[in-house]
C-alpha positions in Angstrom: -6.9 -8.5 -21.9 -3.4 -7.4 -20.8 -4.5 -3.8 -20.6 -7.5 -4.8 -18.4 -5.2 -6.8 -16.2 -2.8 -3.9 -15.9 -5.6 -1.5 -15.1 -7.1 -3.6 -12.3 -3.6 -4.3 -11.0 -3.0 -0.6 -10.6 -6.4 -0.1 -9.0 -5.6 -2.8 -6.4 -2.2 -1.4 -5.7 -3.6 2.1 -5.2 -6.3 0.8 -2.9 -3.7 -1.1 -0.9 -1.5 1.9 -0.6 -4.5 4.1 0.5 -5.4 1.5 3.1 -1.9 1.4 4.5 -1.7 5.2 4.5 -4.9 5.1 6.6 -3.2 2.9 9.1 -0.2 5.2 9.2 -2.4 8.3 9.7 -4.1 6.4 12.5 -0.8 5.4 14.1 0.8 8.8 14.1 -2.3 10.3 15.7 -2.5 10.8 19.5 -2.6 7.6 21.6 -6.1 6.3 22.3 -7.8 3.1 23.5 -6.8 1.3 20.3 -3.1 2.2 19.7 0.0 3.8 21.1 1.2 6.8 19.0 4.0 5.9 16.6 4.4 2.3 17.7 4.4 1.2 14.1 6.5 4.0 12.7 10.3 4.8 12.6 10.9 8.4 11.4 14.5 9.3 10.5 13.6 11.9 7.9 15.2 14.8 9.9 18.6 13.2 9.7 18.9 10.7 6.9 17.6 9.0 3.9 16.9 5.3 3.5 19.5 3.0 5.1 19.8 -0.5 6.5 19.7 0.6 10.2 16.5 2.5 9.8 14.9 -0.4 8.0 15.9 -2.9 10.7 14.5 -0.5 13.4 11.2 -0.3 11.5 10.9 -4.1 11.2 11.8 -4.5 14.8 8.6 -2.6 15.8 6.7 -5.8 14.6 8.4 -7.8 17.4 7.9 -11.5 17.1 5.2 -11.0 14.4 8.3 -10.8 12.2 9.3 -14.4 13.0 7.9 -17.7 11.9 8.8 -21.3 12.9 11.7 -21.3 10.5 13.0 -17.8 11.1 12.0 -14.4 9.8 8.8 -14.4 7.8 9.6 -12.1 4.9 7.2 -10.0 2.8 7.5 -6.8 0.8 8.4 -3.2 1.1 6.7 -0.5 -1.0 8.6 2.7 -1.7 8.8 5.8 -3.8 11.2 5.7 -6.8 13.3 8.3 -5.1 13.8 6.0 -2.1 14.5 3.1 -4.5 17.2 5.2 -6.2 18.8 5.9 -2.8 18.9 2.2 -2.0 20.4 1.4 -5.4 23.1 4.0 -5.1 24.0 2.5 -1.7 24.1 -0.9 -3.4 21.4 -2.2 -1.1 19.2 -3.8 -3.7 19.6 -7.4 -4.9 18.0 -8.8 -8.1 16.6 -12.3 -8.2 15.2 -14.3 -11.1 11.9 -16.1 -10.9 11.6 -19.9 -10.8 11.3 -20.0 -14.6 14.4 -17.8 -15.1 12.4 -15.3 -17.1 11.9 -12.2 -15.0 14.2 -10.5 -12.5 12.7 -8.7 -9.5 14.3 -6.4 -6.9 14.6 -7.4 -3.2 15.9 -5.7 -0.1 17.1 -7.9 2.8 14.9 -10.6 1.3 11.8 -8.4 1.0 10.3 -8.0 -2.4 10.5 -4.3 -3.5 7.5 -2.5 -4.9 8.2 0.8 -6.5 5.2 3.2 -6.8 5.3 7.0 -7.2 1.9 7.3 -5.7 3.5 6.6 -2.3 3.1 9.5 0.0 5.6 12.4 -0.1 5.3 15.2 2.4 6.9 18.6 1.8 9.0 19.9 -1.1 12.6 20.0 -2.1 15.2 19.2 0.5 12.4 19.0 3.1 10.6 16.1 1.5 9.7 13.1 3.7 9.0 9.7 2.0 6.8 7.1 3.6 7.8 3.5 2.9 5.5 0.6 3.9 6.9 -2.8 5.1 4.5 -5.7 4.8 5.1 -9.0 6.5 3.4 -12.2 5.4 -0.4 -12.2 6.0 -0.5 -8.5 6.5 -3.4 -8.0 4.0 -6.3 -10.2 3.5 -7.8 -10.5 0.0 -11.2 -11.7 -1.2 -12.9 -11.6 -4.6 -16.5 -12.0 -5.5 -18.4 -12.3 -8.7 -20.2 -9.2 -10.0 -23.5 -9.8 -11.8 -22.1 -8.6 -15.1 -18.3 -8.6 -15.0 -17.9 -7.6 -18.6 -20.1 -5.7 -21.0 -19.9 -3.8 -24.3 -21.9 -0.7 -25.1 -22.2 0.8 -28.6 -23.6 4.3 -29.2 -24.2 4.9 -32.9 -25.0 8.6 -32.5 -21.5 9.5 -31.2 -18.2 9.8 -33.0 -19.7 12.0 -35.8 -22.0 9.2 -36.8 -19.3 6.6 -36.7 -20.3 5.3 -33.4 -18.4 4.7 -30.1 -17.9 1.5 -28.3 -17.4 1.3 -24.6 -16.1 -1.7 -22.7 -17.4 -2.0 -19.1 -15.5 -4.2 -16.7 -16.3 -4.7 -13.1 -14.6 -6.2 -10.1 -15.9 -7.1 -6.6 -13.1 -7.4 -4.2 -11.9 -6.7 -0.7 -8.5 -5.8 0.7 -8.3 -5.6 4.5 -5.3 -5.3 6.9 -5.0 -7.9 9.6 -5.7 -6.7 13.1 -7.8 -3.7 12.1 -11.5 -2.8 12.2 -12.9 -0.5 9.5 -15.3 1.8 11.3 -16.9 3.4 8.2 -16.9 6.7 10.1 -16.4 8.7 6.9 -17.7 7.3 3.6 -17.8 9.7 0.7 -18.0 7.0 -2.1 -16.9 7.4 -5.7 -18.7 10.7 -6.4 -21.3 9.1 -8.7 -23.4 7.2 -6.1 -26.8 8.6 -5.0 -25.9 7.2 -1.5 -22.2 6.7 -0.7 -21.8 3.0 -0.1 -18.1 2.2 -0.7 -14.9 3.7 0.6 -13.0 5.9 -1.8 -9.2 6.0 -1.7 -9.5 9.2 0.3 -11.8 7.4 2.8 -9.3 4.5 3.1 -6.5 7.0 3.9 -8.7 8.6 6.6 -7.5 7.7 10.2 -11.0 8.1 11.5 -12.0 4.9 9.6 -9.5 2.6 11.3 -9.1 1.1 14.8 -6.5 -1.5 15.7 -8.1 -4.3 17.6 -5.1 -6.6 18.4 -1.8 -6.0 20.0 0.7 -4.1 17.9 3.1 -7.1 17.7 0.4 -9.2 16.0 0.2 -6.7 13.1 2.9 -7.5 10.4 3.0 -3.9 9.1 5.5 -1.2 9.8 6.3 2.3 8.3 9.6 3.9 7.7 9.8 7.7 7.1 13.0 8.9 5.4 14.3 12.1 4.1 16.3 13.3 1.1 19.6 12.6 2.8 23.0 14.0 2.0 
C-alpha cells in the first residue's frame, strides 16, 4: 500500500510541476490578449543564485493576491535540490516539526519547501538556470473521481518460465488545475497508447499553447523565480 501511495504521489507531483511549467512557458512568451510577458517571473540567473531579495521580488509580482485578511497567505515553494543546497548554505532554511512532533519539514520565509530534481534546469555547468515555483494558497484546484475498476490483479500462467507472473493494475481519476487559467487543449498527444489521444501528457501540460490566463495577474497566486549557479 505504501508503495502505491508513493507512486501516485510522485505522479501527482510531476503532473503539478508540468502544469506549472506550462504556465511559465506561456508567461515568458510574447505579450498577447491573455497576459503580459514576464509579469509572473523574476529572473536573476545572469547575476546571482537563490537569495532572499529575489524571492521577495518574485512574490511581489502576485500583488495583493499574496495577502489575506490576517496578513500574508503563505503556501509552498518547489525547487531543485541544487537551489535548496544554496539556500541551506546561506542559512535561509528553517525546520519545523509537525503538530504531532514526529516529522520535521523545511520552510523558507514561512513557505513549505518542496525539493524535486524534476524541476526544470536550462543549460549546463556554470550557465545553468533553475526555475523555482512559488505557490500561494488556492493556487491549484484538485478533484478526484472514482474509476470503474480502481484496483485489479492479473495473472499470466504462461510467463515467468511457467512460474506465472502477477500484475497489479491501479487506476486514478483526478484533476489538477491552476486558478485563473483556461486549458485550451490546443495540443493533445496523450499517453502514447491511446487510439485517440484524449488526455494531456506531461509534455502537453508544459506546452504554452495549451494555457490562457483568464483573470488579472494579481488574482493568480503563482510566481516563478529563475536563479543561476551563483558565485
